[in-house]
N, C-alpha and C positions, 0 to 999 in steps of 0.2 A: 441795655448792651454795654454802654460804655463803663458801667460799673463791675459787671461781672468778667468781661474779658480779663482784665488785669490777674483776678484772682485765678482763673484758669491758667493762665501763663505761671503764676507763681507756685500753682500746684505741680505743674510739670517740670518746674525747676527744680522743686524739692524733690520730687521723685529721682530726677536724674542725679542730684547730689548723692541721695542714698545709694544710688547703684554704685556710684564711683566710689563712696565709702566702704560699700560691701566688698568691692574689688581689691581694693588696698589691704583690708583685714585679710581676706583669703590670701593674698600673696604673702603679705609679712607674717602671718601667724606660722608657717613652718619654720621661719627663719628665727623665731622669737629666743629660741633656746640657744643660739650661736651669737657670738660677736662676729665683726667683719673679718677677724683673722681665723675664724674657726674655732675659737674657744668658747668653753662652757661657761654659764654664768659663774662669776666670782673668780675669773680667771684660770680656771682649769681647763687643759686642753683635752681633747678626746684622745683615749689611750691606743696606742698603736699597738698592732699584734706584733709579739717577739719573733724574730727570725728562727724558722724550723732548722733543725739539726738534719743536715744530708747524710744519710746511711749509706750513700754510695758515692764517696768523692771520686774524682777521675785524675787526681794527682796528689802526690804526697811529698813534702820535705821534712827532714828530720833534723833537729838540734839537739845538744846535749853534750854527754861525757863519753869516757871510754866504754861504756856499756853499750852505747847507741853504735860506737866504731867497731864493735865486736872484739875489742881487745882482748888478747890471749885465748881467742876461740879456736884458731888454726894453728898458730905458732906460738912460741915463747916470747914474750915482751914486744909484741907487735900487734898492730891494728889489722883487723880482717873485716872490712866493710861489707864483704861478700856474705858474712854470716850474721850481719846486723837484723836484728829483730824488726827493725822499721822499714830498711829499704834493700836490705840484701837479696842476692839472688841464688843463694844456695838452698837447692830443693829440700835438703835435710831441715833448714829452717822454716823454710816456706814464710817469708816474713809478711807483715802487715801490708806492704805495697803489693806484693805478689799475691796476697789473698784478695784485695782489692781491685786490683787492674789486670791481675793475670800473669803469669809466668813472662809471656812474650812482650806485653805492653808495659811491665812495670819499670824497665831500665830507661825507658824514653821519657817517663813521666814522673819520675821521683829522683830526689836530691838529697845527700847526706851532707850537712854542715856540722856534724857532732866534732868534737875534738877532744882527744884523750887528755885528761887532766883538768879539763874547765869545771869552772865554778859557777854561781849565779851570776857574778860580775860579767861573765863573758856573753852571757846570754843574749843582750840586746844586739850586739855585732852579728851574732849568728843568725838570729831572727831577721836581721835588715838582710843578710845575704838570702835567705829563704823567701823573704817577702818579694823580691824582684822577680820571682817565677810566678807570684801570683797564685800559690797552690790552693787548691780545695781544703786541704787538711795539711797542718803542722803537727808533728809529734815533739813533745818536749819531755826529756827525762835527764834531770839536773839536780844536784843537791848533795850527792854522795861524796864529793871531793870537798863540798864545805864542812861536811862531817869528818871525812877522813884528812887529819892534819897531823902534822909532827906530835902535837900535844893537844889535850882536851881544850886548853886555854887558847888554842889558836884558830879554834872553828869560828866559821863566819857568825857574827851576831845576827839573830833573828830580824832586828829592825833593818839591818842592812840588807839581808835576804829577801825581805819584803819589798824593799825599795828597789831592789834590782829587779824583781820579777814584775813589779808594776810598771818599771821603766821599760822592760823589754815587751811587754803586752801593748802598752801605749804606742810604742815605736811600729809594732806591727799592724795595730789598727790603723795607724797614719798612712801607712804605706800600701798595705791589702787589707781593706776593711771587710772583705767577705770571706777571708781564711778562716776556717774552722781550727781549732788547737784542741788537741788531746794530750792532758798533763798526766804523766805517769808519777806516782807516789814514789818517794826516795826508798829504797829497800831497806830491810831491817838488818842493818850491820850486824847487830848482835846474834842474829840468827846464823849469819855467814860465819861468824867466829866459832859458834858451837859445832858446825859441821867439820872444821879443821883441827880445832885445837889439840884434840888427842893423838893426832898422828906426828911423829917426829919428823919426819921428812917435811910435811906442810911447816911445823913451826920453824924450821930452817930456810925456808923460802920466804915466810912471812918476815924474817929478820933483814931481808934485802931493804924493807922500808915500806912494804905495803900497808896502807891505813893504820899507821901506828897509834893514833889516838884509840883504837879500838884493838887492835891486834898485838901492841907490844905486851911482853910478857904474859903470853897467852893461856899459861896453865897456872898463872898466879890466883891465888884465893885470898890473898892479903886485902886488907880493908881498902886502901889506896886503890889498888889494881880494880877491884870490884865496883867502887864508887865511879873511877873513870869510865869504865864500860857503861855504867847505868847513865852516866852524864852524856855519853855520847847518843845513847840511844833515845834519850830524853830530848836530846836537841834535833834529832831526826825526826821524831814525833812533833816537834815544834815545826820544823820546816814543812811537813806535811800539812799541818793546819794552815799555814801561810798559803801553800799552794792551793789548797781547798778554799779558802775565803777569796783569795784574789781571783782565782778562776772564776768563782760562782758569781762575780761581779759581771761578767762578760757573758752576753746570751749565746755567743759561739763557742763558747770554751766549756770543755767537758773534762772534769777531775776524773781519775780511775776509782774514787771511793776507798782508796786504800787498798787496792787489789795487790799490787807489786810489793808493798810493806808487808802484807800478810801472807804472800805466797810461801809456803814451805820449801823452799829450795832445798833438794837433797844432793848429797855428795855427787852424785853422778851427772847433775846437771850444772855442776861448776867446771871451770877450766882445770884440766889437769896439769897446768903448768903453774897456776897459783892458789887454786882452789878458794877463790874470791870473786872473780869475775864469771858471769855466765859462760858456760861452754856452748857448742852448738844444741844440746838438747835443752839448755837453759833458756837460750835465746828463742827456741821454737815455742817454749811455754810462754814467754813474754808476748810474742808475735800473736799466740792464741788468744791471751788476755786482753790485749789492745783490739784484735779484730771483733770479738765479742762485744765489747763495749762501744766502738766506732759505729757498727752496724744495729746496735739496738735502738731501737724508736725511743727509749726514754733512758735518762742517764741513769748511773748506778745510785742506789739508795745508800 
């Protein structure tokens, strides 16, 4: 009796240890693929789902230049923000804000911080003002004035244009992380030149100083004039590539895929005061393009 009792106690102890070991394995097993901080083996953290694009934003802020201010859309050499494609309340335009929020609600939940004459260097300040409202959507249309300079040589360098856009987006993200951004491409300035160059009255208006890098000597076919216009167009293409690349790194930024650059603005869609800025019909087309892309579940291809 004395020799067997210890062995029975030993067997009971062994079975108890096995049960504890099995429990430890069962608990630890599901955790074996993660470290204490949730990382996968090798230091790789689990992928987080990208934020989804909201196709029905409830507030809109606009930044940019004279196009978004509706310059020359209502009267000569004057802003007309009520005709802005982004936030205006003119029913003939039916702005993006009006389409998204309704004509009655849009004025209370939309803000226009665009300034006529602005360039990319001005964008960080405009976005800082827009961010104060924590808008669901911010529209950006800038770059025309970076290309529209007194001479082609004075156009904003591409590197400076990129640095300005990166700074502007970073500032917005710091101040309003959840705001979506819709970025319009820079219009094809050469296409606008083609619409008015053969009209003597238009040529006289252009002499007042509108976008001389593109519009100076509008009917000249000399090698220098042709090369200058091609240089300006090439710079616009480069600007649009910057907008696409920088915006593409932000999951809540949507570039228009070149829609505005490719849009064939006709003469009746341009301002009858300068034949360069969009008139009300042109502003309406811009609003339509933006609304189609903002409300699409997928970005433009």
